[in-house]
DOLOKE-944307 format. One record per residue: x, y, z of N, C-alpha, C in turn. Coordinates in Angstrom, 1 decimal, decimal comma, m for minus. Atoms other than C-alpha are relative to their C-alpha. Layout:
residues N
<nx: X; ny: Y; nz: Z; cax: X; cay: Y; caz: Z; cx: X; cy: Y; cz: Z>
...
END
This chain:
residues 176
<nx: m1,1; ny: m0,9; nz: 0,2; cax: m16,9; cay: m8,9; caz: m0,6; cx: m0,5; cy: 1,1; cz: m0,9>
<nx: 0,4; ny: m1,1; nz: 0,8; cax: m17,1; cay: m5,5; caz: m2,2; cx: 1,2; cy: 0,9; cz: m0,3>
<nx: m1,1; ny: m0,9; nz: 0,5; cax: m15,0; cay: m3,0; caz: m4,1; cx: m0,2; cy: 1,3; cz: 0,8>
<nx: 0,0; ny: m1,2; nz: m0,8; cax: m14,2; cay: 0,0; caz: m1,9; cx: 0,6; cy: 1,2; cz: m0,8>
<nx: m0,6; ny: m1,1; nz: 0,7; cax: m13,5; cay: 3,5; caz: m3,2; cx: 1,4; cy: 0,3; cz: 0,5>
<nx: m1,3; ny: m0,3; nz: m0,4; cax: m9,9; cay: 4,4; caz: m3,3; cx: 0,2; cy: 1,5; cz: 0,4>
<nx: m0,3; ny: m1,4; nz: m0,4; cax: m8,5; cay: 7,5; caz: m1,5; cx: 1,1; cy: 0,5; cz: m1,0>
<nx: m0,9; ny: m0,6; nz: 1,1; cax: m6,7; cay: 9,7; caz: m4,1; cx: 0,7; cy: 1,2; cz: 0,5>
<nx: m0,8; ny: m1,2; nz: m0,2; cax: m3,9; cay: 12,3; caz: m3,7; cx: m0,8; cy: 1,2; cz: m0,5>
<nx: m0,8; ny: m0,4; nz: m1,2; cax: m4,0; cay: 15,0; caz: m2,3; cx: m0,8; cy: m0,2; cz: 1,3>
<nx: 0,8; ny: 0,3; nz: m1,2; cax: m6,5; cay: 13,6; caz: 0,3; cx: 0,9; cy: m0,1; cz: 1,2>
<nx: m0,8; ny: 0,1; nz: m1,2; cax: m5,0; cay: 14,2; caz: 3,8; cx: m0,1; cy: m1,4; cz: 0,7>
<nx: 0,1; ny: 1,3; nz: m0,6; cax: m6,2; cay: 10,7; caz: 4,8; cx: 1,3; cy: m0,8; cz: m0,3>
<nx: m1,2; ny: 0,8; nz: 0,4; cax: m3,2; cay: 9,3; caz: 2,9; cx: 1,2; cy: 0,3; cz: 0,9>
<nx: m1,1; ny: m0,4; nz: m0,9; cax: m0,9; cay: 11,1; caz: 5,4; cx: m0,1; cy: m0,5; cz: 1,4>
<nx: 0,3; ny: 0,5; nz: m1,4; cax: m2,4; cay: 9,4; caz: 8,5; cx: 0,9; cy: m1,1; cz: 0,3>
<nx: m0,8; ny: 1,1; nz: m0,4; cax: m0,3; cay: 7,0; caz: 10,5; cx: m1,1; cy: m1,0; cz: 0,5>
<nx: 1,0; ny: 1,1; nz: m0,4; cax: m2,3; cay: 3,7; caz: 10,8; cx: 0,2; cy: m0,6; cz: 1,3>
<nx: m0,1; ny: 0,7; nz: m1,4; cax: m3,1; cay: 2,0; caz: 14,1; cx: 0,1; cy: m1,5; cz: m0,2>
<nx: m0,2; ny: 1,5; nz: 0,0; cax: m2,1; cay: m1,6; caz: 14,9; cx: m1,4; cy: m0,7; cz: 0,0>
<nx: 1,2; ny: 0,8; nz: m0,1; cax: m4,8; cay: m4,2; caz: 14,3; cx: 0,1; cy: m0,8; cz: 1,3>
<nx: 0,1; ny: 0,6; nz: m1,3; cax: m5,9; cay: m5,6; caz: 17,7; cx: m0,9; cy: m1,2; cz: 0,0>
<nx: 1,0; ny: 1,0; nz: 0,1; cax: m8,8; cay: m7,8; caz: 16,7; cx: 0,0; cy: m0,8; cz: m1,2>
<nx: 0,0; ny: 0,9; nz: 1,1; cax: m8,6; cay: m10,8; caz: 14,5; cx: m1,3; cy: m0,7; cz: m0,1>
<nx: 1,3; ny: 0,5; nz: m0,1; cax: m12,2; cay: m11,4; caz: 13,7; cx: m0,6; cy: 0,1; cz: m1,4>
<nx: 0,7; ny: 0,0; nz: 1,3; cax: m14,8; cay: m11,6; caz: 10,9; cx: 0,1; cy: 1,3; cz: m0,8>
<nx: m0,1; ny: m1,3; nz: 0,7; cax: m14,8; cay: m7,9; caz: 10,1; cx: 1,4; cy: 0,2; cz: m0,6>
<nx: m1,4; ny: m0,2; nz: 0,5; cax: m11,0; cay: m8,0; caz: 9,6; cx: 0,1; cy: m0,9; cz: m1,2>
<nx: 0,0; ny: 0,9; nz: 1,2; cax: m11,4; cay: m11,0; caz: 7,2; cx: m0,8; cy: 0,6; cz: m1,1>
<nx: 0,8; ny: m0,7; nz: 1,1; cax: m14,1; cay: m9,1; caz: 5,3; cx: 0,8; cy: 1,1; cz: m0,6>
<nx: m0,8; ny: m1,1; nz: 0,5; cax: m11,9; cay: m6,1; caz: 5,1; cx: 1,1; cy: m0,5; cz: m1,0>
<nx: m1,1; ny: 0,6; nz: 0,8; cax: m9,0; cay: m8,2; caz: 3,7; cx: m0,5; cy: m0,4; cz: m1,3>
<nx: 0,6; ny: 0,5; nz: 1,3; cax: m11,3; cay: m9,7; caz: 1,1; cx: m0,4; cy: 1,2; cz: m0,9>
<nx: 0,4; ny: m1,3; nz: 0,7; cax: m12,7; cay: m6,2; caz: 0,2; cx: 1,2; cy: 0,6; cz: m0,6>
<nx: m1,3; ny: m0,6; nz: 0,5; cax: m9,1; cay: m4,9; caz: m0,2; cx: 0,5; cy: m0,7; cz: m1,2>
<nx: m0,5; ny: 0,8; nz: 1,1; cax: m8,1; cay: m7,8; caz: m2,4; cx: m0,9; cy: 0,3; cz: m1,3>
<nx: 0,9; ny: m0,2; nz: 1,1; cax: m11,2; cay: m7,3; caz: m4,6; cx: 0,2; cy: 1,4; cz: m0,6>
<nx: m0,3; ny: m1,4; nz: 0,5; cax: m10,5; cay: m3,5; caz: m4,8; cx: 1,3; cy: 0,0; cz: m0,8>
<nx: m1,3; ny: 0,0; nz: 0,7; cax: m6,9; cay: m4,1; caz: m5,7; cx: m0,1; cy: m0,7; cz: m1,4>
<nx: 0,1; ny: 0,7; nz: 1,3; cax: m7,7; cay: m6,7; caz: m8,4; cx: m0,8; cy: 0,9; cz: m1,0>
<nx: 0,8; ny: m0,8; nz: 0,9; cax: m10,4; cay: m4,3; caz: m9,8; cx: 0,7; cy: 1,2; cz: m0,6>
<nx: m0,6; ny: m1,3; nz: 0,4; cax: m8,1; cay: m1,3; caz: m10,0; cx: 0,8; cy: 0,0; cz: m1,4>
<nx: m0,6; ny: 1,1; nz: m0,7; cax: m5,9; cay: m3,3; caz: m11,1; cx: 1,3; cy: 0,5; cz: 0,6>
<nx: m1,2; ny: m0,3; nz: m0,7; cax: m2,9; cay: m3,2; caz: m8,8; cx: 0,6; cy: m1,3; cz: 0,5>
<nx: m0,7; ny: 1,2; nz: m0,6; cax: m0,4; cay: m5,5; caz: m7,0; cx: 0,1; cy: 0,1; cz: 1,5>
<nx: 0,0; ny: m0,2; nz: m1,5; cax: m0,6; cay: m4,0; caz: m3,5; cx: m1,0; cy: 1,1; cz: 0,4>
<nx: 1,0; ny: m1,0; nz: m0,5; cax: m3,0; cay: m2,0; caz: m1,4; cx: 0,1; cy: 0,0; cz: 1,6>
<nx: 0,0; ny: m0,2; nz: m1,5; cax: m2,8; cay: m0,6; caz: 2,2; cx: m1,4; cy: 0,4; cz: 0,4>
<nx: 1,3; ny: m0,2; nz: m0,5; cax: m5,9; cay: m0,4; caz: 4,3; cx: m0,3; cy: 1,5; cz: 0,0>
<nx: 0,2; ny: m1,4; nz: 0,0; cax: m5,5; cay: 3,4; caz: 4,6; cx: m0,5; cy: 0,5; cz: m1,4>
<nx: 0,4; ny: m0,4; nz: 1,3; cax: m6,0; cay: 3,6; caz: 0,8; cx: m1,5; cy: m0,2; cz: m0,3>
<nx: 1,4; ny: 0,2; nz: 0,1; cax: m9,6; cay: 2,5; caz: 1,3; cx: m0,7; cy: 0,6; cz: 1,2>
<nx: 0,6; ny: m0,8; nz: m1,1; cax: m10,1; cay: 4,8; caz: 4,3; cx: 0,0; cy: m0,7; cz: 1,3>
<nx: m0,1; ny: 0,7; nz: m1,2; cax: m9,3; cay: 2,3; caz: 7,0; cx: 1,4; cy: 0,1; cz: 0,6>
<nx: m1,4; ny: m0,3; nz: m0,5; cax: m6,4; cay: 3,5; caz: 9,2; cx: 0,5; cy: m1,1; cz: 0,9>
<nx: m0,5; ny: 1,2; nz: m0,7; cax: m5,3; cay: 0,0; caz: 10,2; cx: 1,3; cy: m0,4; cz: m0,7>
<nx: m1,3; ny: 0,5; nz: 0,5; cax: m1,8; cay: m1,5; caz: 9,8; cx: m0,2; cy: m1,4; cz: m0,7>
<nx: 0,2; ny: 1,2; nz: 0,7; cax: m2,8; cay: m4,0; caz: 7,2; cx: 0,2; cy: 0,3; cz: m1,5>
<nx: m0,2; ny: m0,2; nz: 1,5; cax: m1,9; cay: m4,5; caz: 3,5; cx: m0,2; cy: m1,3; cz: m0,7>
<nx: 0,1; ny: 1,2; nz: 0,9; cax: m2,5; cay: m7,0; caz: 0,7; cx: 0,8; cy: 0,2; cz: m1,2>
<nx: m0,9; ny: 0,1; nz: 1,1; cax: m0,3; cay: m8,0; caz: m2,1; cx: m0,3; cy: m1,2; cz: m0,8>
<nx: 0,1; ny: 1,2; nz: 0,9; cax: m0,6; cay: m10,3; caz: m5,1; cx: 0,9; cy: 0,3; cz: m1,2>
<nx: m1,0; ny: m0,3; nz: 1,0; cax: 2,4; cay: m10,4; caz: m7,5; cx: m0,2; cy: m1,0; cz: m1,2>
<nx: 0,2; ny: 1,0; nz: 1,1; cax: 0,9; cay: m13,2; caz: m9,8; cx: m0,2; cy: 0,8; cz: m1,3>
<nx: 0,3; ny: m0,6; nz: 1,4; cax: 1,0; cay: m12,3; caz: m13,5; cx: m1,3; cy: m0,4; cz: m0,5>
<nx: 1,4; ny: 0,2; nz: 0,5; cax: m2,2; cay: m12,2; caz: m15,5; cx: m0,3; cy: m1,5; cz: m0,4>
<nx: 0,2; ny: 1,4; nz: 0,4; cax: m1,7; cay: m15,8; caz: m16,8; cx: 0,3; cy: m1,0; cz: 1,1>
<nx: m0,2; ny: 0,9; nz: m1,1; cax: m1,0; cay: m17,2; caz: m13,4; cx: m1,1; cy: 0,0; cz: 1,0>
<nx: 1,1; ny: m0,1; nz: m1,0; cax: m3,4; cay: m18,2; caz: m10,6; cx: 0,3; cy: 1,1; cz: 1,0>
<nx: m0,2; ny: m1,0; nz: m1,0; cax: m4,0; cay: m15,5; caz: m8,0; cx: 0,8; cy: m0,6; cz: 1,2>
<nx: m0,8; ny: 0,4; nz: m1,2; cax: m1,6; cay: m15,6; caz: m5,0; cx: m0,1; cy: 1,1; cz: 1,0>
<nx: 0,1; ny: m1,1; nz: m0,9; cax: m3,0; cay: m13,2; caz: m2,5; cx: 0,7; cy: m0,2; cz: 1,3>
<nx: m0,7; ny: 0,0; nz: m1,3; cax: m1,0; cay: m12,3; caz: 0,6; cx: m0,5; cy: 1,1; cz: 0,9>
<nx: 0,4; ny: m1,0; nz: m0,9; cax: m2,2; cay: m10,5; caz: 3,7; cx: 1,0; cy: 0,2; cz: 1,1>
<nx: m1,0; ny: m0,4; nz: m1,1; cax: 0,2; cay: m8,7; caz: 6,1; cx: m0,7; cy: 0,9; cz: 1,0>
<nx: 0,6; ny: m0,8; nz: m1,1; cax: m1,1; cay: m7,4; caz: 9,4; cx: 1,1; cy: 0,4; cz: 1,0>
<nx: m1,0; ny: m0,6; nz: m0,9; cax: 1,0; cay: m5,1; caz: 11,6; cx: 1,4; cy: m0,3; cz: m0,5>
<nx: m1,3; ny: 0,4; nz: 0,5; cax: 4,0; cay: m5,6; caz: 9,3; cx: 1,1; cy: 1,0; cz: 0,5>
<nx: m1,1; ny: m0,8; nz: m0,5; cax: 7,4; cay: m4,3; caz: 10,5; cx: 1,2; cy: m0,5; cz: m0,8>
<nx: m1,3; ny: 0,3; nz: 0,6; cax: 10,6; cay: m4,1; caz: 8,5; cx: 1,0; cy: m0,1; cz: 1,1>
<nx: m1,0; ny: 0,2; nz: m1,1; cax: 13,2; cay: m5,6; caz: 10,9; cx: 1,4; cy: m0,1; cz: m0,5>
<nx: m1,4; ny: 0,0; nz: 0,6; cax: 16,2; cay: m5,8; caz: 8,5; cx: m0,1; cy: 0,5; cz: m1,4>
<nx: m0,1; ny: m0,5; nz: 1,4; cax: 17,2; cay: m3,9; caz: 5,3; cx: 1,4; cy: m0,3; cz: m0,5>
<nx: m1,3; ny: 0,2; nz: 0,6; cax: 20,0; cay: m4,8; caz: 3,0; cx: 0,7; cy: 1,4; cz: m0,3>
<nx: m0,7; ny: m1,1; nz: 0,4; cax: 22,7; cay: m2,3; caz: 2,2; cx: m0,1; cy: 0,2; cz: m1,6>
<nx: 0,2; ny: m0,1; nz: 1,5; cax: 22,3; cay: m3,2; caz: m1,5; cx: m1,3; cy: 0,6; cz: m0,3>
<nx: 1,2; ny: m0,8; nz: 0,4; cax: 19,9; cay: m1,0; caz: m3,3; cx: m0,5; cy: m0,5; cz: m1,4>
<nx: 0,6; ny: 0,3; nz: 1,4; cax: 17,5; cay: m1,6; caz: m6,3; cx: m0,9; cy: 1,1; cz: m0,3>
<nx: 0,9; ny: m1,0; nz: 0,5; cax: 15,5; cay: 0,7; caz: m8,4; cx: m1,1; cy: m0,6; cz: m0,8>
<nx: 1,2; ny: 0,4; nz: 0,7; cax: 12,0; cay: 0,0; caz: m9,6; cx: m0,9; cy: 1,2; cz: m0,4>
<nx: 0,9; ny: m1,0; nz: 0,4; cax: 9,5; cay: 2,1; caz: m11,5; cx: m1,3; cy: m0,3; cz: 0,8>
<nx: 1,1; ny: 0,2; nz: m0,8; cax: 6,7; cay: 2,5; caz: m9,0; cx: m1,2; cy: 0,8; cz: m0,4>
<nx: 1,2; ny: m0,7; nz: 0,2; cax: 3,1; cay: 3,5; caz: m9,3; cx: m0,8; cy: m0,2; cz: 1,2>
<nx: 0,8; ny: 0,1; nz: m1,2; cax: 0,3; cay: 3,8; caz: m6,8; cx: m1,5; cy: 0,2; cz: m0,4>
<nx: 1,4; ny: m0,2; nz: 0,3; cax: m3,5; cay: 3,3; caz: m6,9; cx: m0,6; cy: 1,3; cz: 0,5>
<nx: 0,5; ny: m1,3; nz: m0,5; cax: m3,9; cay: 6,5; caz: m4,9; cx: 0,6; cy: 1,2; cz: m0,8>
<nx: m0,6; ny: m1,0; nz: 0,9; cax: m1,8; cay: 8,4; caz: m7,5; cx: m0,1; cy: m0,5; cz: m1,4>
<nx: 0,2; ny: 0,7; nz: 1,2; cax: m3,3; cay: 7,1; caz: m10,7; cx: 0,8; cy: 0,6; cz: m1,2>
<nx: m0,7; ny: m0,4; nz: 1,3; cax: m1,3; cay: 7,1; caz: m14,0; cx: 1,2; cy: 0,8; cz: 0,2>
<nx: m1,3; ny: m0,7; nz: m0,2; cax: 1,9; cay: 8,5; caz: m12,4; cx: 1,0; cy: m1,1; cz: 0,4>
<nx: m1,1; ny: 1,0; nz: m0,3; cax: 5,1; cay: 6,4; caz: m12,3; cx: 1,3; cy: 0,7; cz: 0,1>
<nx: m1,4; ny: m0,6; nz: m0,2; cax: 8,6; cay: 7,2; caz: m11,1; cx: 0,9; cy: m1,1; cz: 0,5>
<nx: m1,0; ny: 0,9; nz: m0,6; cax: 11,8; cay: 5,3; caz: m10,4; cx: 0,3; cy: 0,4; cz: 1,4>
<nx: m0,3; ny: m0,1; nz: m1,4; cax: 12,4; cay: 4,8; caz: m6,7; cx: 1,1; cy: m1,0; cz: 0,4>
<nx: m1,1; ny: 0,8; nz: m0,5; cax: 15,5; cay: 3,5; caz: m5,1; cx: m0,3; cy: m0,4; cz: 1,5>
<nx: 0,3; ny: 0,5; nz: m1,3; cax: 15,0; cay: 1,3; caz: m2,0; cx: 1,0; cy: m1,2; cz: 0,3>
<nx: m0,8; ny: 1,2; nz: m0,3; cax: 16,9; cay: m1,5; caz: m0,2; cx: m0,5; cy: m1,2; cz: m0,8>
<nx: 0,4; ny: 1,1; nz: 1,0; cax: 17,0; cay: m4,6; caz: m2,5; cx: m0,6; cy: m1,2; cz: 0,8>
<nx: 0,5; ny: 1,1; nz: m0,7; cax: 16,2; cay: m7,0; caz: 0,3; cx: m0,5; cy: 0,5; cz: 1,4>
<nx: 0,4; ny: m0,3; nz: m1,3; cax: 14,1; cay: m6,7; caz: 3,5; cx: m0,6; cy: m1,2; cz: 0,7>
<nx: 0,6; ny: 1,1; nz: m0,8; cax: 13,0; cay: m9,0; caz: 6,3; cx: m1,1; cy: 0,7; cz: 0,8>
<nx: 1,2; ny: m0,6; nz: m0,6; cax: 9,5; cay: m8,3; caz: 7,5; cx: m0,7; cy: m1,0; cz: 0,9>
<nx: 0,8; ny: 0,7; nz: m1,0; cax: 7,7; cay: m9,6; caz: 10,6; cx: m1,4; cy: 0,5; cz: m0,1>
<nx: 1,4; ny: m0,4; nz: 0,1; cax: 3,9; cay: m9,6; caz: 10,5; cx: m0,9; cy: m1,1; cz: 0,6>
<nx: 1,0; ny: 1,0; nz: m0,5; cax: 0,8; cay: m11,4; caz: 11,6; cx: m0,9; cy: m0,4; cz: m1,2>
<nx: 0,9; ny: 0,4; nz: 1,0; cax: m1,5; cay: m13,5; caz: 9,4; cx: m1,4; cy: 0,3; cz: 0,5>
<nx: 1,4; ny: m0,3; nz: m0,4; cax: m5,3; cay: m13,3; caz: 9,5; cx: m0,5; cy: m0,7; cz: 1,2>
<nx: 0,4; ny: 0,7; nz: m1,2; cax: m5,4; cay: m15,7; caz: 12,4; cx: 0,8; cy: 0,6; cz: 1,2>
<nx: m0,8; ny: m0,6; nz: m1,0; cax: m3,0; cay: m13,5; caz: 14,4; cx: 1,3; cy: m0,7; cz: 0,3>
<nx: m1,2; ny: 0,8; nz: m0,2; cax: m0,1; cay: m15,9; caz: 14,1; cx: 1,2; cy: 0,7; cz: m0,6>
<nx: m1,2; ny: m0,7; nz: 0,5; cax: 3,4; cay: m14,4; caz: 13,8; cx: 0,6; cy: m0,7; cz: m1,2>
<nx: m0,7; ny: 0,5; nz: 1,2; cax: 5,1; cay: m14,8; caz: 10,4; cx: 1,2; cy: 0,9; cz: m0,3>
<nx: m1,2; ny: m0,8; nz: 0,4; cax: 8,3; cay: m13,6; caz: 8,8; cx: 0,3; cy: m0,4; cz: m1,4>
<nx: m0,4; ny: 0,2; nz: 1,4; cax: 9,4; cay: m13,2; caz: 5,2; cx: 1,3; cy: 0,8; cz: m0,3>
<nx: m1,1; ny: m0,7; nz: 0,5; cax: 12,7; cay: m12,3; caz: 3,7; cx: m0,3; cy: 0,2; cz: m1,5>
<nx: 0,4; ny: m0,3; nz: 1,4; cax: 11,8; cay: m10,5; caz: 0,4; cx: 1,1; cy: 0,7; cz: m0,7>
<nx: m0,9; ny: m0,7; nz: 0,9; cax: 13,8; cay: m9,4; caz: m2,5; cx: m0,8; cy: 0,3; cz: m1,3>
<nx: 0,7; ny: m0,3; nz: 1,3; cax: 13,0; cay: m8,0; caz: m6,0; cx: m1,3; cy: 0,8; cz: 0,2>
<nx: 1,2; ny: m0,8; nz: 0,0; cax: 9,5; cay: m6,8; caz: m6,6; cx: m0,8; cy: m0,1; cz: 1,3>
<nx: 0,7; ny: 0,2; nz: m1,3; cax: 8,1; cay: m8,3; caz: m3,4; cx: 0,6; cy: 1,0; cz: 1,1>
<nx: m0,7; ny: m0,9; nz: m0,9; cax: 10,7; cay: m6,3; caz: m1,4; cx: m0,5; cy: 1,5; cz: m0,2>
<nx: 0,4; ny: m1,3; nz: 0,3; cax: 9,8; cay: m3,1; caz: m3,2; cx: m1,5; cy: 0,2; cz: 0,4>
<nx: 1,5; ny: m0,1; nz: m0,3; cax: 6,0; cay: m3,7; caz: m2,9; cx: m0,2; cy: 0,1; cz: 1,5>
<nx: 0,1; ny: m0,1; nz: m1,5; cax: 6,3; cay: m4,4; caz: 0,9; cx: 0,4; cy: 1,3; cz: 0,5>
<nx: m0,5; ny: m1,2; nz: m0,4; cax: 8,3; cay: m1,3; caz: 1,4; cx: m1,0; cy: 1,2; cz: m0,3>
<nx: 0,9; ny: m1,0; nz: 0,5; cax: 5,9; cay: 0,8; caz: m0,7; cx: m1,3; cy: 0,0; cz: 0,9>
<nx: 1,3; ny: 0,1; nz: m0,8; cax: 2,8; cay: m0,5; caz: 1,2; cx: 0,2; cy: 0,3; cz: 1,5>
<nx: m0,3; ny: m0,3; nz: m1,4; cax: 4,4; cay: m0,3; caz: 4,7; cx: 0,2; cy: 1,5; cz: 0,1>
<nx: m0,1; ny: m1,4; nz: 0,0; cax: 5,3; cay: 3,3; caz: 3,8; cx: m1,4; cy: 0,6; cz: 0,2>
<nx: 1,4; ny: m0,5; nz: m0,1; cax: 1,5; cay: 3,9; caz: 3,4; cx: m0,5; cy: 0,0; cz: 1,4>
<nx: 0,4; ny: 0,2; nz: m1,4; cax: 0,9; cay: 2,7; caz: 6,9; cx: 0,5; cy: 1,1; cz: 0,9>
<nx: m0,7; ny: m1,1; nz: m0,7; cax: 3,2; cay: 5,5; caz: 8,1; cx: m0,3; cy: 1,4; cz: m0,6>
<nx: 0,4; ny: m1,3; nz: 0,6; cax: 1,6; cay: 8,2; caz: 5,9; cx: 1,0; cy: 0,5; cz: m1,0>
<nx: m1,0; ny: m0,3; nz: 1,0; cax: 4,5; cay: 8,1; caz: 3,4; cx: m0,4; cy: m0,5; cz: m1,4>
<nx: 0,3; ny: 0,4; nz: 1,4; cax: 3,9; cay: 8,0; caz: m0,4; cx: 1,3; cy: m0,2; cz: m0,8>
<nx: m1,2; ny: 0,3; nz: 0,8; cax: 6,3; cay: 6,8; caz: m3,0; cx: 0,5; cy: 1,3; cz: m0,6>
<nx: m0,5; ny: m1,3; nz: 0,6; cax: 6,5; cay: 10,4; caz: m4,4; cx: 0,9; cy: 0,7; cz: 1,1>
<nx: m0,9; ny: m0,6; nz: m1,0; cax: 8,2; cay: 11,3; caz: m1,1; cx: 1,5; cy: m0,5; cz: m0,2>
<nx: m1,3; ny: 0,5; nz: 0,3; cax: 11,2; cay: 9,3; caz: m2,4; cx: 0,6; cy: 0,6; cz: m1,3>
<nx: m0,5; ny: m0,6; nz: 1,3; cax: 11,6; cay: 11,4; caz: m5,6; cx: 0,4; cy: 1,4; cz: 0,3>
<nx: m0,5; ny: m1,4; nz: m0,2; cax: 13,0; cay: 14,9; caz: m6,1; cx: m1,2; cy: 0,9; cz: 0,4>
<nx: 1,0; ny: m1,0; nz: m0,5; cax: 11,1; cay: 17,8; caz: m4,5; cx: m0,7; cy: 0,6; cz: m1,2>
<nx: 0,5; ny: m0,7; nz: 1,2; cax: 10,6; cay: 19,4; caz: m8,0; cx: m1,1; cy: m1,0; cz: m0,6>
<nx: 0,9; ny: 1,0; nz: 0,6; cax: 8,9; cay: 16,2; caz: m9,4; cx: m1,2; cy: m0,2; cz: 0,9>
<nx: 1,0; ny: 0,2; nz: m1,0; cax: 6,9; cay: 15,7; caz: m6,2; cx: m1,0; cy: 1,2; cz: 0,0>
<nx: 0,8; ny: m1,2; nz: 0,0; cax: 5,6; cay: 19,3; caz: m6,2; cx: m0,9; cy: 0,1; cz: m1,2>
<nx: 0,8; ny: 0,0; nz: 1,2; cax: 4,5; cay: 19,0; caz: m9,8; cx: m1,1; cy: m1,0; cz: 0,0>
<nx: 1,0; ny: 1,0; nz: m0,1; cax: 2,6; cay: 15,8; caz: m9,1; cx: m1,1; cy: 0,4; cz: 0,9>
<nx: 1,0; ny: m0,4; nz: m1,0; cax: 0,9; cay: 17,2; caz: m6,0; cx: m0,9; cy: 1,1; cz: m0,6>
<nx: 0,8; ny: m1,1; nz: 0,7; cax: m0,1; cay: 20,4; caz: m8,0; cx: m1,0; cy: m0,6; cz: m1,0>
<nx: 0,9; ny: 0,6; nz: 1,0; cax: m1,6; cay: 18,3; caz: m10,8; cx: m1,2; cy: m0,7; cz: 0,7>
<nx: 1,0; ny: 0,7; nz: m0,7; cax: m3,6; cay: 16,2; caz: m8,3; cx: m0,9; cy: 0,9; cz: 0,8>
<nx: 0,8; ny: m1,0; nz: m0,7; cax: m4,8; cay: 19,2; caz: m6,4; cx: m1,0; cy: 0,6; cz: m1,0>
<nx: 0,9; ny: m0,5; nz: 1,0; cax: m6,3; cay: 20,6; caz: m9,6; cx: m1,1; cy: m1,0; cz: m0,3>
<nx: 1,0; ny: 1,0; nz: 0,3; cax: m8,0; cay: 17,3; caz: m10,4; cx: m1,0; cy: m0,2; cz: 1,2>
<nx: 0,8; ny: 0,2; nz: m1,2; cax: m9,3; cay: 17,1; caz: m6,8; cx: m1,1; cy: 1,0; cz: 0,2>
<nx: 1,1; ny: m1,0; nz: m0,1; cax: m11,4; cay: 20,2; caz: m7,2; cx: m1,3; cy: m0,5; cz: m0,6>
<nx: 1,2; ny: 0,5; nz: 0,6; cax: m13,8; cay: 18,2; caz: m9,3; cx: m0,4; cy: m1,3; cz: 0,7>
<nx: 0,3; ny: 1,2; nz: m0,7; cax: m13,9; cay: 15,3; caz: m6,8; cx: m0,4; cy: 0,3; cz: 1,5>
<nx: 0,4; ny: m0,2; nz: m1,4; cax: m15,8; cay: 15,1; caz: m3,5; cx: 1,1; cy: m0,6; cz: 1,0>
<nx: m1,0; ny: 0,6; nz: m1,0; cax: m13,6; cay: 14,5; caz: m0,3; cx: m0,4; cy: m1,4; cz: 0,4>
<nx: 0,2; ny: 1,4; nz: m0,4; cax: m13,2; cay: 11,0; caz: 1,0; cx: m0,8; cy: 0,0; cz: 1,3>
<nx: 0,7; ny: 0,3; nz: m1,2; cax: m15,4; cay: 9,6; caz: 3,7; cx: 0,8; cy: m1,1; cz: 0,7>
<nx: m0,9; ny: 1,0; nz: m0,6; cax: m12,9; cay: 7,8; caz: 6,0; cx: m0,9; cy: m0,8; cz: 1,0>
<nx: 0,6; ny: 0,9; nz: m1,0; cax: m14,2; cay: 4,8; caz: 8,0; cx: 0,7; cy: 0,2; cz: 1,3>
<nx: m0,7; ny: m0,2; nz: m1,3; cax: m13,5; cay: 5,1; caz: 11,7; cx: m0,3; cy: m1,2; cz: 0,8>
END
């Protein structure tokens, strides 16, 4: 396993819509391991494949606290099939938008269908932080960032800041 470079705003790769995973093989397992290692190193609690330049509908999450054993979860081709009317607000951040946080309102509970690393169908009803994290990462698979859920004024300020910072950074090399 290896740590992959993160794609950082305003890189247009983050706006791509990811393609469904079709092959459940050793390279997919390696990618999931690399994504987890990258997420832990950052450190973060969730990571979508597009954030490491892989336009595939795959994400990893681990909500274990520092003093708890790791609890990695891999979601392949996830789909939100049900959302609650009840809303919740969490302060969100993103590994692709370092050191910026904002409160985002989302459905409090979601039901997500997905495939595991063996291609077996799974389903989870998530609430709290898991619900927020799943929605955040699934948004990435559709080219949506958490800043798209905040006011236009705040979003424009963040994008301007990251455009200035990007002038000193080489463009990403997306894997195809």
